[in-house]
C-alpha positions in Angstrom: 122.5 121.4 89.7 120.0 122.8 87.2 117.1 125.0 88.5 113.6 123.6 89.2 110.2 125.0 88.3 107.2 123.8 90.3 103.7 123.7 89.0 100.8 123.3 91.5 97.3 122.3 90.5 94.8 124.3 92.5 91.9 124.9 90.1 89.3 122.4 91.2 86.0 122.9 93.2 86.3 119.9 95.5 82.7 118.9 95.0 82.9 116.2 97.7 83.9 118.7 100.4 80.4 119.0 101.6 79.5 122.3 103.4 82.6 124.1 102.1 82.1 126.2 99.0 85.7 127.6 98.8 88.9 126.3 97.1 90.0 123.2 99.1 93.7 124.2 98.9 92.8 127.1 101.3 91.5 124.7 104.0 93.4 124.9 107.3 95.9 122.3 108.5 95.5 123.7 112.0 91.7 123.7 112.7 90.1 126.1 115.2 86.3 126.4 115.6 85.7 123.8 112.9 87.8 121.7 110.5 87.0 124.3 107.9 88.3 127.3 110.0 91.7 127.8 111.3 95.3 128.5 110.4 98.0 127.3 107.9 96.3 126.9 104.6 97.1 123.7 102.8 98.5 125.6 99.8 101.1 127.4 102.0 102.4 124.0 103.3 102.7 122.7 99.7 104.6 125.7 98.6 107.0 125.7 101.5 107.9 122.0 100.9 108.8 122.5 97.2 112.4 123.2 96.1 113.5 126.8 95.4 112.8 128.1 91.9 109.9 129.5 89.8 106.4 128.6 91.0 103.2 128.5 89.0 99.8 127.8 90.4 96.9 126.7 88.2 93.7 128.4 89.3 90.0 128.6 88.5 87.6 128.1 91.4 87.9 131.1 93.8 91.1 132.1 92.0 91.3 135.5 93.7 91.3 133.9 97.2 94.2 131.7 96.2 96.0 134.7 94.9 95.4 136.6 98.1 96.6 133.8 100.3 99.8 133.3 98.3 100.6 137.0 97.5 104.2 138.1 98.1 105.7 134.7 97.1 106.5 135.6 93.5 104.0 133.2 92.1 102.9 133.0 88.5 99.2 132.3 88.2 97.9 130.2 85.4 94.1 130.3 84.6 92.6 126.9 83.6 89.4 128.1 81.8 87.5 124.8 82.1 87.7 121.8 84.3 89.2 119.5 81.7 91.5 117.3 83.8 95.1 117.2 84.9 96.3 117.2 81.4 94.2 120.3 80.7 95.8 122.0 83.7 99.2 121.2 82.2 98.2 122.5 78.8 97.0 125.7 80.4 100.5 126.2 81.9 102.3 126.0 78.7 103.4 129.6 78.7 104.6 129.4 82.3 106.7 126.4 81.6 108.1 127.9 78.4 109.3 131.0 80.2 110.4 129.5 83.5 114.1 129.8 84.0 114.6 126.1 84.9 115.7 122.8 83.3 113.5 120.5 85.5 109.9 120.6 86.5 107.9 119.3 89.5 104.2 118.9 89.0 102.1 118.5 92.2 98.7 118.8 93.7 97.6 121.8 95.8 95.5 119.5 98.1 98.3 117.1 99.1 100.2 119.0 101.8 102.2 116.4 103.6 104.8 115.5 100.9 108.2 116.2 102.4 111.0 118.2 100.7 113.2 115.1 100.7 110.5 113.2 98.7 110.4 115.8 96.0 114.1 115.7 95.9 114.0 111.9 95.4 111.9 112.5 92.3 114.4 115.0 91.0 117.4 112.8 91.7 115.9 110.0 89.6 115.9 112.2 86.5 119.5 111.3 86.1 118.3 107.8 85.0 114.7 108.5 83.8 113.0 111.1 81.6 109.9 111.2 83.7 109.5 110.2 87.4 106.4 109.8 89.5 105.5 109.3 93.1 103.7 106.1 94.0 102.3 104.4 97.1 100.8 101.1 98.2 97.2 101.8 99.0 95.1 99.9 101.5 92.0 100.6 99.4 92.6 101.1 95.7 89.2 102.8 95.3 89.4 104.7 92.0 93.1 105.5 92.0 95.1 105.2 88.8 97.4 102.1 89.1 100.9 101.7 87.8 102.0 99.0 85.4 105.7 98.1 85.4 108.3 96.0 83.7 111.2 95.7 86.2 111.9 99.3 87.3 110.4 100.8 84.2 106.9 102.3 84.4 105.1 101.3 81.2 101.7 102.8 81.9 99.4 104.5 84.4 96.0 102.9 84.1 92.9 104.9 85.2 90.3 103.1 87.2 87.8 103.3 84.4 90.1 100.9 82.5 91.8 98.7 85.1 88.5 97.8 86.8 87.8 95.7 83.7 91.2 93.9 83.7 91.2 90.1 84.3 91.8 89.4 88.0 95.3 88.0 87.2 96.3 91.3 85.6 94.8 93.3 88.4 96.8 91.3 90.9 100.0 92.5 89.3 99.1 96.1 90.0 101.0 96.9 93.2 101.4 100.7 93.3 98.9 103.5 93.0 99.7 106.8 91.3 100.0 109.8 93.7 99.7 112.4 90.9 103.1 114.0 91.5 105.7 114.1 88.8 109.2 115.4 87.8 110.5 115.7 84.3 113.0 117.7 82.2 111.3 120.8 81.0 112.2 120.3 77.4 110.9 116.7 77.4 107.7 117.9 79.1 107.1 120.7 76.6 107.7 118.3 73.7 104.7 116.2 74.8 102.1 118.9 75.3 100.8 118.7 71.7 100.5 114.9 72.0 98.4 115.2 75.2 96.2 117.8 73.4 95.6 115.3 70.6 94.5 112.6 73.0 91.2 113.6 74.7 89.1 111.3 76.8 85.4 111.3 77.1 84.4 111.0 80.8 81.0 110.7 82.4 80.4 112.9 85.4 77.5 113.7 87.6 76.9 117.4 88.4 73.9 118.8 90.2 72.3 115.3 90.0 72.6 115.0 86.3 75.0 112.9 84.3 76.9 114.4 81.3 79.9 113.5 79.2 82.8 115.9 79.3 86.1 116.0 77.5 89.2 115.7 79.7 93.0 115.4 79.1 95.0 113.0 81.3 98.4 113.8 82.5 98.8 110.1 83.2 99.0 109.5 79.5 102.5 110.9 79.5 103.9 107.6 81.0 102.5 105.4 78.2 103.5 107.9 75.4 107.0 108.3 76.6 107.4 104.5 77.1 106.2 103.9 73.5 108.9 106.4 72.3 111.7 104.6 74.1 112.1 107.1 76.9 112.5 105.9 80.4 109.8 106.4 83.1 110.5 105.6 86.7 108.9 105.9 90.1 109.7 106.2 93.8 107.4 105.0 96.5 106.2 107.1 99.5 104.1 106.1 102.5 100.4 106.4 101.9 99.9 108.9 104.7 102.4 111.3 103.1 100.5 111.5 99.9 97.0 111.7 101.4 95.0 114.2 99.5 92.1 116.4 100.9 88.9 115.8 98.9 86.4 114.9 101.6 85.6 116.2 105.1 87.0 112.9 106.5 90.3 113.2 104.6 90.6 116.8 105.8 90.4 115.7 109.4 92.8 112.8 108.9 95.4 115.2 107.3 94.9 117.7 110.1 95.7 115.0 112.7 98.7 113.8 110.7 100.0 117.4 110.5 99.5 117.9 114.2 101.5 114.7 114.9 104.3 115.8 112.6 104.5 119.2 114.3 104.8 117.3 117.6 
């Protein structure tokens, strides 16, 4: 089997994690005096569940703390200079991907710690039939998740909330799976699409410090549609919603801590 490189996104501030100014990937899975204090940083669990091979972590907010917690693991650190989306994080990692001694790549989030090694392996195994594979789940509350459009077993598009919210109800009803934001692809295929992502910016309205502004972001999710248009095959594998729960609010942190305690027995 060919080697696997793993790229972990850990650059964001986590603005909804009220009362916690640090990098949310450093929050503990085993709480002590408070949910924000304890042992087993989220990023450590993510790294331990990934397959062996070169690892890169995309950093920005409190980058030095992330480096300190993960030192001694042979990590390559990638600086994402501005918060310009998941596609921006991938673009920042171009040199890491280029130099990584691997034929396949996993892309995952540093705040989603409960994905099992076997689930990552399922994504990789599907690369025999597909050029890009992604992790999906059936969500109780769609909220603002990106949703997956499919024809048979082929993923044709990942539609962000800002677009699918305006779909006719009949089209919305056909959207069964949410996108978990975790992917696998052949390295050569992935690198071939970086320039295309860079040429496809999105204007996104965001509220910061009580004021709205328009920022330019790049969407990693665009890969599915672009590859599909080019005749490449995009597939997905489902996982339980609990396994792909991300930590972006105090409530989700406590939920993940409880799930982790249950898993440890």
